[in-house]
C-alpha positions, 0 to 999 in steps of 0.5 A: 485889640478887645477881646468883644470877638472872644467873649461875643464869638460861639462856642464849646456849650454856647446857649442863645437862650443865656445871651442877655438880648441888653448886655453888654460884653465886653464894653468898659466900665461906666468908672474906666471911661468916666463917660456915659456907654452911650456916648462913650460908644458912639466916640469910640465908633469914629475911632473904629470907623477910621481904622476899618477905612484904612482896613479897606483901603490897604485891601482893595489896593492890595488886590490890585496890585497883585490879581493873585492875592485873592483874599476878601472880608465878607460880613455875614447879618442875621437877624429876627425882624427889627434885628437892626442888619439894615442900622449896621450895615448903613454905621458900620460898614458905612464908615468905609468906602462905599466903592469897595462895599459890594452889598447884598439882600437876600429874601426869597427865593425866585423862581429861576433860584428855585431851581437851583442848589439853596447855594447856586444864590451865595455863590453867585452874589461873592464879593470879588477879590480886594472888596468887603462883602455883607450879607443881610441875610444870607444862606443860614435862611435854609436852615431857619425860615426854610425849617421853621416855616416848614418850607421843605421835610426836617432832613433837608433843613437836616441836612442843609449843616453839613453842606453850610459847613464845607461851602464855608469852608470853600470859601476860606480855602479861596481867600474870604474872610468871614464874620457871621454875627447873629444880631439879638433882641428881645421879643419886648424889643423887636415888639418896640420898634415894630411899633413906633414904624407904625408911631412914624410915616416916614417908617411907615416902608421899613414895616410889613404885616408880617413881621406880625406874622412871623412873632407865633412862631418866636420859640421856634425861631430861637430854637432854630437858631441854636441848632444852626449857629452850635452848628456851622461856628467852626475855627475858620467860621465863627458865628459869633451874637452878639446882644444887640437891644442896644444900637450903640452897643451893636455897632460898636460890637459889630465895628469891634468883630471886622477890624479883629478880621481885618488884622487877623488878615496883616493887610498892609500897604502894596509896595510900588512897581516904579522907583517912587523917588524918580518918580520925584524928579520928573514931576519937579523938572516936567515932563518934556511934552511931545 
């Protein structure tokens, strides 16, 4: 099994500023794979995707066979604007069966959502047992954008760290395996991606003038991310920081993290609740019609 999870996990002494957004932790050296790293990683993603699809199928089959089995997997994606959340969903989650996926994107809270606790809408969006959930943004927005844009007093967002930890403990107790990933891009790479969107009419829909406004808050967001990751990376729900300037590495690394989480669930195909041999015999002999 790859050591990618160990290399990317947020632990004691973590500093977001020390993570190189263009880095490739865990990627074999070129002389080892004898290929261009980008080509090799993309080829590997095909195999990783096949393994993810098998794991997802076993999870789905287990829940169908045993309604008491509440296990599910939830991928939480956080990133700065243009960080690659949509691309990650397409390249990694896209390797699995859509019928077994539950993908939710979180934007600014609605008037109804604002009348409830900040975790209310998260509870409602959780995947059902047997499914793989993906959150494009999440409850962490309430200790990130809320903090940076001063949408709530410090005492409010500061109190949310332990609330989030308690919530994620409850999820783990309820059978949810969490994979929390921050896609870490550089200020320069974000600029390149924003300009790319403005040069291509097919990408205009991805662009928002607010993305440029948010660049003025870059240092504040980096500090907010650092604190959220440091406060809310626990044994049951660790955070992983994936260098995301290189999209091909991002996809390869996230696929590894998901496969690592699946392996920890020790999934298997459920046994038949009928006699396979007897059923084969019935089919071969033909079943009389009444």
